[in-house]
C-alpha positions as CSV (number, residue, x, y, z in Angstrom):
1,M,94.3,135.1,70.4
2,S,91.4,133.0,70.7
3,K,89.6,131.4,67.6
4,D,86.1,131.5,70.0
5,K,83.5,133.8,68.4
6,P,80.5,133.1,71.3
7,W,78.7,136.5,69.4
8,L,78.1,134.3,66.3
9,K,75.2,132.1,67.7
10,N,73.4,135.2,68.8
11,Y,73.1,136.7,65.6
12,P,69.5,137.6,64.0
13,E,67.9,135.2,62.0
14,G,69.3,135.5,58.5
15,T,72.6,137.6,59.5
16,P,75.7,135.9,57.7
17,T,78.3,134.6,59.8
18,E,80.5,136.3,56.9
19,L,80.2,138.8,54.3
20,A,81.6,138.4,50.8
21,F,81.9,142.0,50.4
22,D,81.5,144.0,47.0
23,P,84.5,145.3,45.8
24,K,83.0,148.7,45.2
25,T,83.9,152.3,46.2
26,L,81.5,155.1,47.6
27,V,81.5,156.8,44.4
28,T,79.9,153.2,42.9
29,L,77.7,152.9,45.6
30,L,76.0,156.8,45.1
31,D,75.8,155.6,41.0
32,E,73.7,152.7,42.1
33,A,71.6,154.5,44.3
34,E,70.9,157.1,41.6
35,S,70.5,154.9,39.1
36,E,67.3,152.6,40.8
37,F,66.2,155.5,42.8
38,P,66.1,158.6,40.9
39,E,63.1,160.3,41.9
40,V,62.7,159.4,45.3
41,P,63.2,162.3,47.8
42,A,66.8,162.0,49.8
43,F,67.0,164.6,51.9
44,T,65.0,167.3,53.8
45,N,65.7,170.6,55.8
46,F,63.5,173.4,56.9
47,G,60.8,172.0,55.2
48,V,62.8,172.0,51.4
49,S,63.6,168.6,50.0
50,I,66.0,167.4,46.9
51,T,65.5,164.2,45.3
52,T,68.5,161.4,44.6
53,K,68.6,163.1,41.0
54,E,68.9,166.5,42.0
55,V,71.8,165.5,44.4
56,E,73.5,163.4,41.7
57,I,73.3,166.9,38.8
58,K,74.7,168.8,41.6
59,S,77.7,167.0,43.3
60,K,78.3,166.6,39.9
61,Q,78.2,170.4,38.9
62,F,80.2,171.1,42.8
63,A,83.2,168.1,41.2
64,A,83.5,169.9,37.7
65,Y,84.0,173.2,39.4
66,L,86.6,171.6,41.9
67,Q,88.0,169.8,38.9
68,K,88.2,172.7,36.6
69,D,87.9,175.9,38.2
70,L,90.1,175.3,41.4
71,G,92.1,172.9,39.9
72,L,92.0,170.4,42.1
73,K,93.2,166.4,41.3
74,K,92.7,163.3,43.2
75,G,94.3,163.0,46.6
76,D,93.7,166.9,47.4
77,R,91.8,167.5,50.6
78,I,88.6,169.9,51.3
79,A,87.6,170.5,54.4
80,L,84.2,171.3,55.1
81,M,82.9,173.5,58.1
82,M,78.9,173.4,58.6
83,P,75.8,171.7,60.7
84,N,73.6,169.7,58.9
85,L,72.4,171.4,55.9
86,L,71.0,170.1,52.3
87,Q,74.3,171.4,50.7
88,Y,76.1,169.1,53.1
89,P,75.9,165.7,51.7
90,V,75.9,167.2,48.2
91,V,79.0,168.5,48.7
92,I,80.8,165.1,50.4
93,F,79.4,163.3,47.0
94,G,80.6,166.0,44.8
95,A,84.3,165.9,46.7
96,L,84.2,162.0,46.5
97,R,83.6,162.0,42.6
98,A,86.1,164.2,42.2
99,G,88.5,161.9,44.3
100,L,89.6,164.4,47.1
101,I,89.5,163.4,50.3
102,V,86.9,164.8,52.8
103,V,88.1,166.8,56.3
104,N,85.6,167.0,58.2
105,V,85.8,169.9,60.8
106,N,83.5,170.0,63.6
107,P,81.6,173.7,63.1
108,L,81.9,174.4,67.0
109,Y,85.7,174.8,66.9
110,T,87.8,177.7,68.0
111,P,90.4,179.5,65.8
112,R,92.9,177.2,67.5
113,E,91.3,174.0,66.8
114,L,90.8,174.7,63.4
115,K,94.4,176.2,62.4
116,H,95.9,172.6,63.5
117,Q,93.3,170.6,61.7
118,L,93.6,172.6,58.6
119,K,97.3,172.8,58.9
120,D,97.4,168.9,59.7
121,S,95.6,168.0,56.6
122,G,96.9,170.4,54.4
123,A,93.5,171.1,53.0
124,R,94.0,173.1,49.9
125,V,89.9,174.3,49.8
126,I,87.3,174.6,52.8
127,M,83.8,175.1,52.6
128,I,82.5,176.8,55.5
129,F,79.4,177.9,56.8
130,E,78.9,181.4,57.2
131,N,78.2,181.5,60.7
132,S,81.6,180.1,61.3
133,A,83.6,182.2,58.9
134,H,85.1,184.9,61.5
135,V,86.8,181.8,62.9
136,L,88.4,181.3,60.0
137,D,89.1,184.7,59.7
138,A,91.0,184.6,63.0
139,V,93.8,182.4,61.5
140,F,93.9,182.8,57.5
141,S,96.8,184.6,57.6
142,E,98.6,181.5,59.1
143,L,97.3,179.3,56.3
144,E,98.1,178.0,53.5
145,I,94.4,177.5,52.2
146,E,94.2,178.0,48.6
147,H,90.1,178.4,48.0
148,V,87.8,179.7,50.4
149,I,83.9,178.7,50.0
150,V,80.9,180.3,51.9
151,T,77.7,178.6,52.5
152,K,74.5,180.3,54.1
153,I,71.8,178.5,55.4
154,G,69.2,179.3,52.7
155,D,71.3,178.6,49.8
156,F,69.2,175.4,48.8
157,L,65.9,176.5,50.1
158,G,64.9,178.7,46.7
159,F,63.0,182.0,46.6
160,P,62.0,183.8,48.5
161,K,62.5,181.5,51.4
162,G,66.5,181.5,51.1
163,I,66.7,184.9,51.1
164,L,64.8,185.2,53.7
165,M,66.2,183.0,56.2
166,N,69.7,184.5,55.0
167,F,68.9,188.2,56.2
168,A,67.0,186.7,59.5
169,V,70.0,185.0,60.6
170,K,72.4,187.5,59.4
171,Y,70.6,190.8,60.6
172,L,67.9,190.3,62.5
173,K,68.9,187.3,64.9
174,K,72.8,188.4,64.3
175,M,74.1,184.9,64.2
176,V,76.8,185.8,61.8
177,P,79.9,187.5,63.3
178,A,81.9,190.0,61.0
179,Y,84.4,188.5,58.6
180,K,87.0,189.3,56.2
181,L,87.7,186.3,53.6
182,P,89.2,188.1,50.7
183,G,88.1,186.1,47.7
184,A,85.8,184.0,48.9
185,I,83.5,182.0,46.6
186,K,79.9,182.1,47.3
187,F,78.3,178.4,47.4
188,N,75.8,178.6,44.9
189,D,78.4,179.9,42.2
190,T,80.2,176.5,42.4
191,L,77.1,174.9,40.9
192,T,77.0,177.0,37.5
193,R,78.8,174.2,35.4
194,S,77.5,171.6,33.2
195,I,77.6,168.2,34.7
196,E,79.2,167.3,31.1
197,D,82.4,169.1,32.2
198,F,82.6,166.8,35.2
199,E,85.4,163.9,34.3
200,M,85.4,160.6,36.4
201,V,88.0,159.9,38.2
202,P,89.2,156.1,39.1
203,V,88.8,155.5,42.4
204,S,89.6,152.2,44.3
205,V,88.5,151.0,47.7
206,D,91.9,151.5,48.8
207,D,91.8,155.5,48.0
208,I,91.2,157.5,51.4
209,A,87.9,159.0,51.2
210,F,87.7,161.2,54.5
211,L,90.2,162.3,57.4
212,Q,87.9,162.3,60.5
213,Y,89.7,163.9,63.2
214,T,89.8,162.3,66.3
215,S,91.2,164.1,70.0
216,G,94.2,162.3,71.0
217,T,95.4,161.5,74.7
218,T,98.4,164.0,74.0
219,G,96.2,167.1,72.8
220,F,96.2,167.9,69.8
221,S,93.8,165.8,67.1
222,K,94.6,163.0,64.7
223,G,93.5,162.4,61.4
224,A,92.0,158.7,60.8
225,M,92.8,157.5,57.4
226,L,89.4,156.1,56.5
227,S,89.2,154.6,52.8
228,H,86.5,154.0,50.4
229,G,86.5,150.3,51.9
230,N,86.8,151.4,55.2
231,V,83.6,152.9,55.0
232,K,81.5,151.0,52.5
233,K,82.4,147.6,54.0
234,N,80.9,148.9,57.4
235,L,77.8,150.1,55.7
236,E,77.4,146.5,54.3
237,Q,78.2,145.2,58.0
238,F,75.5,147.3,59.5
239,H,72.9,146.3,56.7
240,S,73.6,142.8,57.4
241,M,72.4,142.8,60.8
242,L,69.1,145.2,59.8
243,D,68.4,142.2,56.9
244,G,64.4,142.4,56.8
245,I,63.7,145.4,59.2
246,L,64.4,148.9,57.1
247,E,63.0,148.8,53.3
248,E,64.5,150.6,50.5
249,G,62.7,153.2,49.1
250,Q,60.6,153.5,52.1
251,D,62.0,154.5,55.2
252,I,62.7,157.7,56.8
253,Y,65.8,158.5,59.1
254,M,65.4,160.9,61.7
255,N,69.0,162.6,61.8
256,A,69.0,164.8,64.3
257,L,73.8,164.4,65.1
258,P,76.1,166.2,62.8
259,I,77.0,165.1,59.6
260,Y,81.0,166.2,60.4
261,H,80.5,163.1,62.7
262,I,81.6,159.3,61.2
263,Y,78.6,158.2,62.9
264,S,75.8,160.2,61.7
265,L,77.7,160.4,58.2
266,V,77.6,156.8,58.1
267,V,74.7,155.4,59.9
268,C,72.4,158.0,58.2
269,V,73.6,159.5,54.9
270,F,75.5,157.2,53.1
271,A,73.0,154.0,54.6
272,G,69.8,156.3,54.1
273,Y,70.8,157.3,50.3
274,S,72.0,154.0,49.3
275,Q,68.7,152.3,50.3
276,G,66.9,155.3,48.4
277,C,65.5,156.1,51.9
278,L,64.9,160.2,53.2
279,N,67.0,161.8,55.6
280,V,65.4,164.3,57.6
281,L,68.6,166.8,58.4
282,I,68.1,168.5,61.6
283,T,70.3,171.4,61.8
284,N,70.1,172.5,65.2
285,A,69.1,169.3,67.5
286,R,70.2,171.4,70.5
287,D,67.1,173.3,69.6
288,T,64.8,170.5,71.3
289,S,61.3,172.6,70.2
290,T,62.3,172.8,66.7
291,L,63.5,169.0,66.9
292,V,60.1,167.9,68.4
293,D,58.4,169.9,65.6
294,E,60.1,168.2,62.8
295,M,59.4,164.6,64.6
296,K,55.3,165.4,64.6
297,K,55.5,165.9,61.0
298,W,57.4,162.8,59.6
299,P,56.3,159.3,59.9
300,F,60.1,158.5,60.8
301,S,61.4,154.7,61.2
302,F,64.9,155.4,62.3
303,F,66.1,158.1,65.0
304,N,69.7,158.1,66.1
305,G,70.9,159.9,68.8
306,V,72.8,159.8,72.1
307,S,71.9,159.7,75.6
308,T,71.5,163.2,76.4
309,L,69.9,164.1,73.3
310,Y,67.2,161.3,74.5
311,E,67.0,162.7,77.7
312,S,66.1,166.3,76.6
313,L,63.7,165.0,74.3
314,L,61.8,162.8,76.9
315,N,61.9,166.4,79.4
316,H,60.3,168.0,76.4
317,P,56.4,168.8,77.5
318,E,55.4,168.1,73.6
319,I,57.2,164.6,73.2
320,G,53.9,162.7,74.4
321,N,52.4,164.6,70.9
322,V,54.7,162.9,68.5
323,D,53.5,159.6,66.9
324,F,56.2,157.3,67.4
325,S,54.1,154.0,65.6
326,S,56.1,154.1,62.5
327,M,59.8,153.5,64.5
328,K,61.2,150.7,63.5
329,L,64.3,151.5,65.5
330,S,66.3,153.7,67.6
331,G,69.6,153.8,68.2
332,S,72.5,155.2,70.6
333,G,76.0,155.6,70.9
334,G,79.2,158.2,71.8
335,M,78.4,157.8,75.1
336,A,76.8,155.7,77.7
337,T,73.4,155.4,77.5
338,L,71.8,156.1,81.3
339,R,69.7,152.8,82.1
340,S,66.5,155.7,83.4
341,T,66.8,157.4,80.0
342,A,66.5,154.6,78.0
343,E,63.6,153.0,79.9
344,R,61.7,156.2,79.5
345,W,62.4,156.1,76.0
346,H,60.9,152.3,76.0
347,E,57.7,153.5,77.9
348,L,56.9,156.4,75.8
349,T,57.8,154.8,72.2
350,G,57.3,151.1,72.8
351,K,60.7,150.3,71.5
352,V,63.9,149.4,73.2
353,L,66.8,152.0,72.5
354,L,70.0,150.1,70.8
355,E,73.2,150.7,71.8
356,G,76.3,150.2,69.6
357,Y,80.1,150.8,69.8
358,G,82.3,152.3,67.2
359,L,84.8,155.0,66.8
360,S,86.3,157.4,64.3
361,E,88.8,154.6,64.0
362,T,86.2,152.3,63.0
363,S,84.3,153.7,59.9
364,P,82.8,153.9,62.8
365,G,80.7,150.7,63.6
366,V,82.3,147.7,65.8
367,T,79.4,146.1,67.6
368,T,75.2,146.8,67.9
369,S,72.2,145.4,69.5
370,P,70.4,142.8,68.1
371,A,67.0,144.6,66.7
372,Y,65.3,141.2,68.4
373,A,66.4,143.0,71.8
374,K,63.0,143.2,74.6
375,E,64.5,145.2,76.8
376,F,67.4,147.7,77.6
377,S,70.4,145.3,78.1
378,G,73.1,148.2,79.3
379,N,75.9,146.3,77.1
380,V,76.6,147.4,73.5
381,G,75.7,144.4,71.7
382,L,77.2,142.0,69.2
383,P,80.1,142.6,67.2
384,I,78.6,142.6,63.3
385,P,80.0,140.6,60.7
386,N,83.7,140.0,59.9
387,T,84.5,141.6,63.2
388,E,86.7,140.4,65.8
389,I,87.1,141.2,69.2
390,S,89.9,140.5,71.6
391,I,90.2,141.5,75.2
392,R,93.7,142.0,76.3
393,D,95.9,143.0,79.6
394,A,98.4,145.2,79.8
395,D,100.9,142.7,78.6
396,G,99.0,142.0,75.3
397,N,97.5,139.0,76.2
398,E,94.2,137.6,75.6
399,V,92.1,137.8,79.1
400,E,89.9,135.0,80.1
401,R,85.8,135.2,78.8
402,G,84.1,137.9,81.6
403,Q,87.4,140.0,82.7
404,P,87.6,143.1,81.9
405,G,90.7,144.2,79.5
406,E,91.8,146.7,76.5
407,I,89.1,145.9,73.9
408,C,91.0,145.2,70.6
409,V,89.4,145.6,66.9
410,K,90.1,143.7,63.7
411,G,88.3,144.0,61.2
412,P,87.2,145.7,57.0
413,Q,86.3,149.0,59.2
414,V,89.8,149.7,60.9
415,M,91.4,152.3,59.7
416,Q,94.4,152.5,57.3
417,G,96.1,154.6,59.8
418,Y,96.5,157.9,61.5
419,W,97.6,161.2,58.7
420,R,101.2,161.6,58.4
421,N,101.6,159.9,61.9
422,E,103.5,156.4,61.8
423,E,104.5,156.9,65.2
424,A,100.7,157.0,66.6
425,T,99.4,154.5,64.0
426,A,102.3,151.9,65.0
427,E,101.0,152.8,69.1
428,V,97.3,151.3,68.4
429,I,97.7,149.1,65.3
430,G,99.8,146.0,66.3
431,E,101.5,143.3,63.5
432,D,98.4,141.2,63.9
433,G,96.4,143.7,62.7
434,F,94.1,144.4,66.1
435,F,93.3,148.2,66.5
436,K,94.3,149.0,70.2
437,T,90.6,151.3,71.3
438,G,92.0,152.3,74.6
439,D,88.9,151.2,76.2
440,I,88.1,148.5,79.1
441,G,85.6,146.2,78.8
442,T,84.1,142.7,79.1
443,M,82.8,139.8,77.1
444,D,80.3,137.5,78.5
445,E,79.7,134.0,77.3
446,E,77.3,135.2,74.7
447,G,79.7,137.4,73.2
448,F,77.9,140.6,74.4
449,L,80.3,143.3,75.0
450,S,80.4,146.1,77.6
451,I,82.5,149.3,78.2
452,T,83.7,149.0,81.8
453,D,85.9,152.0,81.6
454,R,86.7,154.6,78.9
455,K,89.9,155.7,77.9
456,K,92.2,156.2,80.3
457,D,91.0,160.5,82.0
458,M,88.8,160.8,78.6
459,I,85.6,162.8,79.3
460,I,82.8,162.9,77.5
461,V,79.9,166.3,77.1
462,S,77.1,165.0,75.3
463,G,78.6,162.5,73.3
464,F,82.0,164.6,72.4
465,N,85.3,163.1,73.6
466,V,87.2,165.7,75.4
467,Y,90.5,164.9,76.6
468,P,92.1,166.3,80.1
469,N,95.6,166.9,78.2
470,E,94.4,169.3,75.8
471,I,92.5,171.3,78.0
472,E,95.3,171.8,80.3
473,D,97.6,172.5,77.4
474,V,95.5,175.5,76.9
475,V,95.1,176.6,79.9
476,C,98.5,176.5,81.1
477,M,99.5,178.8,78.0
478,H,97.9,181.4,80.6
479,P,100.7,183.5,82.0
480,D,99.0,183.4,85.1
481,I,98.6,180.0,85.6
482,I,101.4,177.9,86.8
483,E,99.7,174.1,86.8
484,A,96.1,172.8,85.7
485,A,94.1,169.2,85.7
486,S,91.0,168.7,84.4
487,I,88.6,165.9,85.2
488,G,84.9,164.6,84.0
489,V,81.7,165.1,86.8
490,P,78.7,164.1,86.4
491,D,76.1,166.8,85.0
492,E,72.1,166.6,84.2
493,K,72.1,168.6,81.0
494,T,75.4,166.8,79.3
495,G,76.1,163.6,81.4
496,E,79.6,164.9,82.5
497,A,80.9,168.1,82.7
498,V,84.8,169.7,82.6
499,K,86.0,170.8,86.2
500,L,89.1,172.5,86.3
501,F,91.7,172.7,88.7
502,V,94.1,175.3,88.7
503,V,97.5,176.7,90.8
504,L,97.8,180.1,90.0
505,G,101.5,181.9,89.7
506,G,102.8,184.1,92.8
507,D,100.3,186.7,93.7
508,Q,98.1,186.4,90.8
509,K,94.4,187.0,91.5
510,L,92.6,185.2,88.2
511,T,88.5,184.9,88.5
512,K,87.0,181.7,87.5
513,E,84.7,183.8,85.1
514,E,88.1,185.2,83.7
515,I,89.4,181.7,83.0
516,I,86.1,180.3,81.8
517,D,86.4,183.5,79.0
518,Y,89.7,182.7,78.4
519,C,88.7,178.7,77.8
520,R,85.9,180.1,75.6
521,K,88.3,181.8,73.4
522,N,90.6,178.7,72.8
523,L,88.4,175.7,73.1
524,A,85.1,174.5,71.5
525,A,82.1,175.3,73.8
526,Y,81.6,172.2,74.9
527,K,85.5,171.5,76.2
528,V,84.7,174.8,78.4
529,P,85.2,174.0,82.1
530,K,82.1,174.4,84.0
531,Q,83.5,174.2,87.3
532,I,86.8,175.6,88.2
533,E,88.5,175.3,91.8
534,F,91.8,176.7,92.9
535,M,94.8,174.9,94.5
536,E,97.7,175.7,96.1
537,E,99.0,172.4,94.8
538,L,98.4,169.6,92.6
539,P,98.5,165.8,94.2
540,K,101.5,164.1,91.9
541,T,103.2,160.8,91.7
542,T,106.6,160.6,92.9
543,V,107.8,161.4,89.5
544,G,105.6,164.3,89.0
545,K,102.5,163.0,87.4
546,I,99.5,164.4,88.2
547,L,97.1,162.2,90.3
548,R,93.7,162.6,88.7
549,R,92.4,159.8,90.7
550,E,92.8,161.9,93.8
551,L,91.0,164.5,92.1
552,R,88.1,162.6,91.4
553,E,87.8,161.5,95.0
């Protein structure tokens, strides 16, 4: 391994090359923020704001309920399945205060996907958004979930706004499919205890804070174990790169990315809260008109998104009426940003779109573009402090500078491993502590990292990772389908879309529409193929491996 760290010379002025980390947990971070910024608005959603003090009280009430009423102990898992709502950070903070492990669940999941994650994590409790409750209902009898907490869109919005919104969503817009979950607890009933009932739980930096599930190349997702130390240190790493740009108690974060994703959770929720800044929570960023309306209302300092979100904003007729004069930074991650998109954003806002790189397994940050950048570079920036990057060939040897190889990462933000999966952990974390990302990249002489290829065969749809094997496993469970293969194809709206190649059995006459309908029942919407092509046989190697390369040509 090379000891050379060329990126250090390009750090922004004042950025330390090495950090002496605070041996503190996320719970300590919350306590300190609440002590320093008690009266500042912390989160706002649908026109209602809650202060840091209110978050503290409600999160301790929730923690007390988990402890006293549900009997949860340190290390128990609680699953959270909801979009960006005021109650989301309250519940996360309460669960961490009770010493629990938070299992973030994508609210777009199908019953099959949800069942796997709940079984694998061993969650005792799930808090679920009412609009998604029917998904849980479909598999509830197959699970060992002890308690279900159901929350509604208006639970934190007060009277009469909350009641009216709940009514409109359920009865007018009909966005709440029917469900039966006997014994389900209403979320607001969990906030009836006094904060004096809350018992502090000793938590260390090595204790697991989150199981962040990431899709695997072999199908089912794996839970990356992120400790309090992993996430807390990653926050310090980011803050060190932005010293003097964002201001404590002053800035406003426009949080359009889902909190269940580690990127939004760390870079917006924890980062903003720890600095006494306001998070504007966007419940549905796909509703571009509503997002633009919120952007008009707030003098936001920080905007974070993925390439497809920026593209949809740039194409909105009202985006020119947004005042960007207060915006200090805008970042992009999760998928490659199109140069045309970045240049249009720069022209519109006067700010360079800064790319970064990270993974669920790295809490998430690995690199970030320096804030002093004058133009979009197309690379993903410099390794953040206390992070080592080694570019290696197939034999594990470090390649020459500028040559492509697998990106391997070492640092305090790298996960402890995969939950209850030592074999998978050993495959990606070597004896030297480097995590094998599976991504292919190059590093130039100045230390800037570029991604040249993604994990083999992976498809990125609107920033979401989609693995062909999972799609193929599901499709091939259909009795009329013999074989299937999937690839990513360019898509104007989502960056990439899934294309599926299908071989039918015998005289079967399945239609494309029937296959898509089957996929919708078993896969999250972003995983459902947009294109389907029937084939008599799939191209394969001599040992029977599908040649996706030929399908892409």
